[in-house]
C-alpha positions in Angstrom: 0.0 0.0 0.0 2.8 2.5 0.9 4.9 1.6 -2.1 1.9 2.0 -4.4 1.1 5.4 -2.8 4.7 6.6 -3.4 4.7 5.2 -6.9 1.5 7.0 -7.8 2.9 10.3 -6.4 6.0 10.0 -8.5 4.0 9.1 -11.6 1.8 12.2 -11.0 5.0 14.3 -11.4 5.6 12.8 -14.8 8.3 10.3 -13.9 8.5 6.6 -14.8 8.2 4.2 -11.9 9.6 0.7 -11.8 8.5 -1.4 -8.7 11.0 -4.1 -7.7 9.9 -6.8 -5.4 12.9 -7.7 -3.1 10.8 -9.8 -0.6 11.2 -13.4 -0.1 8.9 -14.7 2.6 5.4 -13.0 2.4 3.7 -12.7 -1.0 3.7 -9.2 -2.6 0.7 -7.1 -2.1 1.1 -5.1 -5.3 2.2 -6.3 -8.8 5.8 -5.5 -9.3 7.5 -4.6 -12.6 10.4 -6.8 -11.6 9.6 -9.9 -9.5 11.4 -11.3 -6.6 12.2 -14.3 -8.7 14.0 -12.1 -11.3 15.9 -10.3 -8.5 16.9 -13.6 -6.9 18.0 -15.1 -10.3 20.1 -12.0 -11.0 21.8 -12.4 -7.6 22.2 -16.2 -7.8 19.8 -16.7 -4.9 17.9 -19.9 -4.5 14.5 -18.3 -3.6 12.7 -21.6 -3.1 15.3 -22.6 -0.5 15.0 -19.3 1.3 11.2 -19.7 1.5 11.5 -23.2 2.9 14.0 -22.1 5.6 11.8 -19.2 6.7 14.9 -17.5 8.2 14.3 -13.8 8.0 17.9 -12.8 8.6 19.2 -15.1 5.9 16.5 -13.9 3.5 17.3 -10.2 4.1 21.0 -10.9 3.6 20.5 -12.9 0.4 18.0 -10.5 -1.1 20.1 -7.4 -0.2 23.0 -8.8 -2.3 20.6 -9.8 -5.1 18.9 -6.3 -5.0 22.3 -4.6 -5.3 23.2 -6.6 -8.4 19.8 -6.0 -10.0 19.8 -2.2 -9.3 23.4 -2.0 -10.5 22.5 -3.7 -13.7 19.4 -1.5 -14.2 21.5 1.7 -13.7 24.2 0.6 -16.0 21.6 0.0 -18.7 20.1 3.4 -18.2 16.8 2.0 -17.1 16.6 3.9 -13.8 17.3 7.5 -13.0 16.9 7.4 -9.2 15.9 5.0 -6.4 13.6 5.3 -3.4 12.8 2.6 -0.9 10.6 2.4 2.3 11.2 0.0 5.2 11.9 -1.0 8.7 15.0 -2.9 9.7 14.9 -5.6 6.9 13.7 -3.2 4.2 16.3 -0.7 5.2 19.1 -3.3 5.0 17.9 -4.4 1.5 17.2 -0.9 0.2 20.5 0.6 1.3 22.4 -2.4 0.0 20.9 -1.7 -3.4 21.7 2.0 -3.1 25.3 1.4 -2.2 25.7 -0.4 -5.5 25.1 2.9 -7.3 27.6 5.7 -7.9 27.9 8.9 -5.9 25.5 11.5 -7.5 22.9 8.9 -8.4 19.7 10.0 -6.6 19.0 7.7 -3.6 16.3 8.2 -0.9 15.6 5.7 1.9 12.5 6.2 4.1 13.3 4.3 7.2 12.1 3.6 10.7 15.8 3.4 11.6 16.8 6.9 10.3 17.1 8.5 13.7 19.8 6.0 14.8 23.4 5.2 13.8 23.2 4.8 10.0 26.9 4.3 9.3 26.5 0.5 8.6 23.7 1.2 6.1 25.3 4.1 4.3 28.9 3.1 3.9 30.6 5.9 1.9 27.5 6.6 -0.3 25.3 9.6 -0.6 22.1 8.0 0.5 19.5 10.5 1.8 17.9 9.0 4.9 14.4 10.1 5.5 12.8 9.3 8.9 9.5 7.6 8.6 8.4 8.7 12.1 5.7 6.1 12.1 6.0 2.4 11.2 6.0 1.5 7.5 2.9 -0.6 7.8 0.0 1.2 6.2 -1.1 4.8 5.4 -2.3 7.3 7.9 -2.2 11.1 8.2 1.5 11.2 9.2 2.8 8.6 6.8 0.9 10.1 3.8 2.6 13.4 4.5 6.1 12.0 5.0 5.8 9.6 2.0 4.6 12.5 -0.2 7.6 14.6 0.9 10.0 11.7 0.2 8.4 11.2 -3.2 8.9 14.9 -3.9 12.6 14.7 -2.7 13.4 11.8 -5.1 11.6 13.6 -8.0 13.5 16.8 -7.2 16.8 15.0 -7.1 16.2 13.3 -10.5 15.1 16.6 -12.0 18.1 18.5 -10.7 20.8 19.0 -13.3 24.3 19.9 -12.0 25.5 23.4 -13.1 27.8 23.5 -16.0 31.5 24.1 -15.2 33.3 26.7 -17.2 
């Protein structure tokens, strides 16, 4: 629901949206453009095995690596211009792993329940904009709608911004 909301806001500003499913345990609630099976295959992850184990930590780790490979491939092919992700602990680990695979200057926004804490392990040396979700990323309410709308505006603004020419 939250991802669909942010995607609609980005589309309303005239941008293309590509939803990538990086989950592994629960079925997706919205139809992605790139399935978890495609992400897992790109990263060499045995998704069937992950599902059978039902180990959240192992799933997050495996899909974080696979997401990084998928996003790197999409960026290298010119198929994406920016990236935004929403999540709690697991979603933040996966989202920021994907973002760290992208070069400095590539627009990256992570809306996270963890954004008020020590983010060094999630950021590394990359220019990821951390956006505090304030409320849990588990549905829409008056607070989350506002914050998700601002985050959508931030990624759109970052994608639209052209660096000044150097003379």
